[in-house]
N, C-alpha and C positions, 0 to 999 in steps of 0.2 A: 854287454846287453843291459845291465841295470842302469848304466849312465844314459843309455838311449831312452829308457823308460822315464827317467827323471826329465830328460830333455823334452819328451812328449808332454809331460805334465806341465812343464814351464810354458810350452807353446799354448797349451789349453788355457792356462792361467792368463796369458796375454790376450787371448781371444775373448775370454770372459770379461777382462778389464775393459776391453774396447766396447763391449755391449753394455756393461754395467759399471760406468766410471765411478770412481771414488772421489771424496773430497781431495783437493790437490795435495795436501800433506800426506795423506794415506797412500794416494796414487804414486807419488814420487818415492816414498819409502819402500813400498812393495816392489815397484819396478827396479829400484836399486838392489834390493835383496835378490830378486830373480836374476838380474844381470850378473851379480856377484857369484851366485851359485852356478850359473851357466858358464862363466869364465873359468871357474875352478874345475868344473867337470871336463872342460876341454884341455886343461893343463895337465901336465904329468907330475906336478908337485904334490907333496903331502898336504892334504887340506883338512881343516877342522870342520867336518860336516856336522858334528854335534852342535857346534856353536851356530851354524847356519840353520839347522833344524830348530834350535831353540828360538832364534829370531823369527822364524816363520810361525812357530807356535804362538809367540807373542802377538804377531800380526793377526793370526787367526782369531785369537781371543778378543782382540780389539774390534774386529769386524763382524763377529758372528751374530750379534743382535741386529745391527742396522743393515748389514750386507751379507746375508746368509749364503747367497750363491757364490760370491767371491770367497767367503770363508771355507765353503765346501771344496772349492778347487785347491785352495791352499792346503787343506787337509789331505787332498790327494797327493800333493807333492811330498808332504810329510810322511804319509804312508809308504810312498815309494822309497823314500830315504830309509825308513824303518825296515822295509823289506831287503834293503841292501846291507842291513846290519848296523844301521846308524841310529 
């Protein structure tokens, strides 16, 4: 169930990115992080979610001033990971 919630937050982040595109560098970086997280959620391998959460926190910090809507969605992904105990 928690993985499903993260998946829902990732889908929401992608929708927001379509509506509020970022500069190409930020867009590519964030899309890559979301894809990486999504792939790891689908695998049955041990994953370093803490590292992924830290990467997302960094992206959130970079975007919060100029792109607050996108930053708030990233924050939602981070909160969901935290609710999973990460």
